[in-house]
N, CA, C and O of each residue as an XYZ file, in Angstrom:
164
protein
N     -24.279    -11.751    -15.676
C     -23.313    -12.543    -15.138
C     -21.827    -11.882    -15.240
O     -21.063    -11.804    -14.278
N     -21.567    -11.470    -16.413
C     -20.228    -10.844    -16.800
C     -20.128     -9.476    -16.077
O     -19.067     -9.043    -15.629
N     -21.237     -8.874    -16.003
C     -21.166     -7.476    -15.409
C     -20.715     -7.695    -13.794
O     -19.915     -6.918    -13.273
N     -21.239     -8.703    -13.135
C     -20.950     -9.044    -11.892
C     -19.700     -9.179    -11.538
O     -19.227     -8.675    -10.520
N     -18.924    -10.039    -12.551
C     -17.651    -10.544    -12.448
C     -16.743     -9.319    -12.600
O     -15.874     -9.074    -11.763
N     -16.960     -8.537    -13.703
C     -16.143     -7.264    -14.027
C     -16.131     -6.364    -12.802
O     -15.092     -5.787    -12.485
N     -17.333     -6.216    -12.053
C     -17.512     -5.413    -10.873
C     -16.669     -5.923     -9.737
O     -16.114     -5.154     -8.952
N     -16.589     -7.140     -9.667
C     -15.977     -7.683     -8.511
C     -14.354     -7.651     -8.816
O     -13.600     -7.474     -7.859
N     -13.861     -7.805    -10.020
C     -12.575     -7.642    -10.477
C     -12.063     -6.266    -10.272
O     -10.963     -6.082     -9.749
N     -12.848     -5.261    -10.678
C     -12.601     -3.866    -10.565
C     -12.425     -3.479     -8.917
O     -11.410     -2.918     -8.506
N     -13.248     -3.754     -8.275
C     -13.244     -3.627     -6.796
C     -12.018     -4.218     -6.181
O     -11.251     -3.568     -5.470
N     -11.855     -5.569     -6.505
C     -10.606     -6.297     -5.906
C      -9.379     -5.610     -6.357
O      -8.475     -5.361     -5.558
N      -9.312     -5.293     -7.610
C      -7.940     -4.662     -8.099
C      -7.775     -3.320     -7.254
O      -6.699     -3.054     -6.719
N      -8.851     -2.516     -7.160
C      -8.746     -1.228     -6.466
C      -8.206     -1.383     -4.932
O      -7.425     -0.623     -4.359
N      -8.776     -2.474     -4.452
C      -8.392     -2.739     -3.009
C      -6.894     -3.157     -2.949
O      -6.195     -2.827     -1.990
N      -6.483     -3.782     -3.839
C      -5.143     -4.355     -3.961
C      -4.138     -3.189     -4.157
O      -3.094     -3.057     -3.519
N      -4.551     -2.447     -5.029
C      -3.600     -1.199     -5.363
C      -3.612     -0.239     -4.065
O      -2.566      0.266     -3.656
N      -4.780     -0.031     -3.481
C      -4.677      0.840     -2.221
C      -3.868      0.111     -1.204
O      -3.025      0.755     -0.579
N      -4.023     -1.121     -0.973
C      -3.196     -1.800     -0.062
C      -1.743     -1.721     -0.233
O      -0.992     -1.571      0.730
N      -1.307     -1.827     -1.521
C      -0.002     -1.785     -1.876
C       0.694     -0.515     -1.587
O       1.847     -0.431     -1.165
N      -0.208      0.591     -1.883
C       0.403      1.942     -1.592
C       0.451      2.298     -0.197
O       1.307      3.094      0.192
N      -0.441      1.752      0.646
C      -0.444      1.924      2.103
C       0.837      1.229      2.683
O       1.603      1.829      3.437
N       1.027     -0.094      2.282
C       2.191     -0.707      2.721
C       3.454     -0.138      2.349
O       4.388     -0.215      3.147
N       3.624      0.519      1.055
C       4.804      1.187      0.555
C       5.040      2.435      1.318
O       6.193      2.817      1.521
N       3.949      3.130      1.776
C       4.039      4.264      2.619
C       4.426      4.090      3.945
O       5.075      4.959      4.527
N       4.049      2.930      4.538
C       4.568      2.454      5.965
C       5.831      2.267      5.934
O       6.560      2.825      6.755
N       6.316      1.437      4.968
C       7.824      1.237      4.875
C       8.678      2.313      4.701
O       9.783      2.288      5.244
N       8.310      3.313      3.984
C       8.927      4.652      3.837
C       8.955      5.280      5.248
O       9.999      5.792      5.653
N       7.919      5.258      5.955
C       7.950      5.858      7.410
C       8.871      5.367      8.217
O       9.589      6.085      8.912
N       8.934      3.941      8.188
C       9.902      3.174      9.045
C      11.232      3.440      8.750
O      12.093      3.610      9.613
N      11.456      3.488      7.332
C      12.958      3.678      6.941
C      13.404      5.163      7.486
O      14.481      5.400      8.034
N      12.305      6.169      7.211
C      12.809      7.373      7.606
C      13.046      7.583      8.996
O      13.945      8.345      9.352
N      12.231      6.901      9.924
C      12.569      6.814     11.355
C      13.934      6.178     11.663
O      14.724      6.738     12.423
N      14.185      5.090     11.111
C      15.387      4.495     11.191
C      16.716      5.471     10.909
O      17.724      5.533     11.614
N      16.456      6.170      9.759
C      17.568      7.035      9.422
C      17.743      8.243     10.380
O      18.856      8.733     10.573
N      16.695      8.678     10.935
C      16.686      9.785     11.996
C      17.451      9.231     13.280
O      18.191      9.935     13.966
N      17.189      7.904     13.520
C      17.869      7.385     14.860
C      19.398      7.118     14.498
O      20.264      7.344     15.344
N      19.683      6.692     13.382
C      21.063      6.659     12.977
C      21.742      7.891     12.939
O      22.896      7.897     13.366
N      21.218      9.007     12.483
C      21.806     10.344     12.465
C      22.022     10.890     13.867
O      22.977     11.618     14.140
N      21.051     10.493     14.790
C      21.102     10.995     16.189
C      22.355     10.418     17.227
O      22.846     10.944     18.225
N      22.609      9.302     16.652
C      23.678      8.623     17.358
C      25.128      8.770     16.940
O      26.012      8.180     17.561
């Protein structure tokens, strides 16, 4: 039982970390695009 719980915790935390990095990367892309538009005008 403990082994199953630990496996689920590890999988869940891995997914949470991956999602956080993805969202952070998307925010950096949007920020970069906004800066490019500002520089063009």
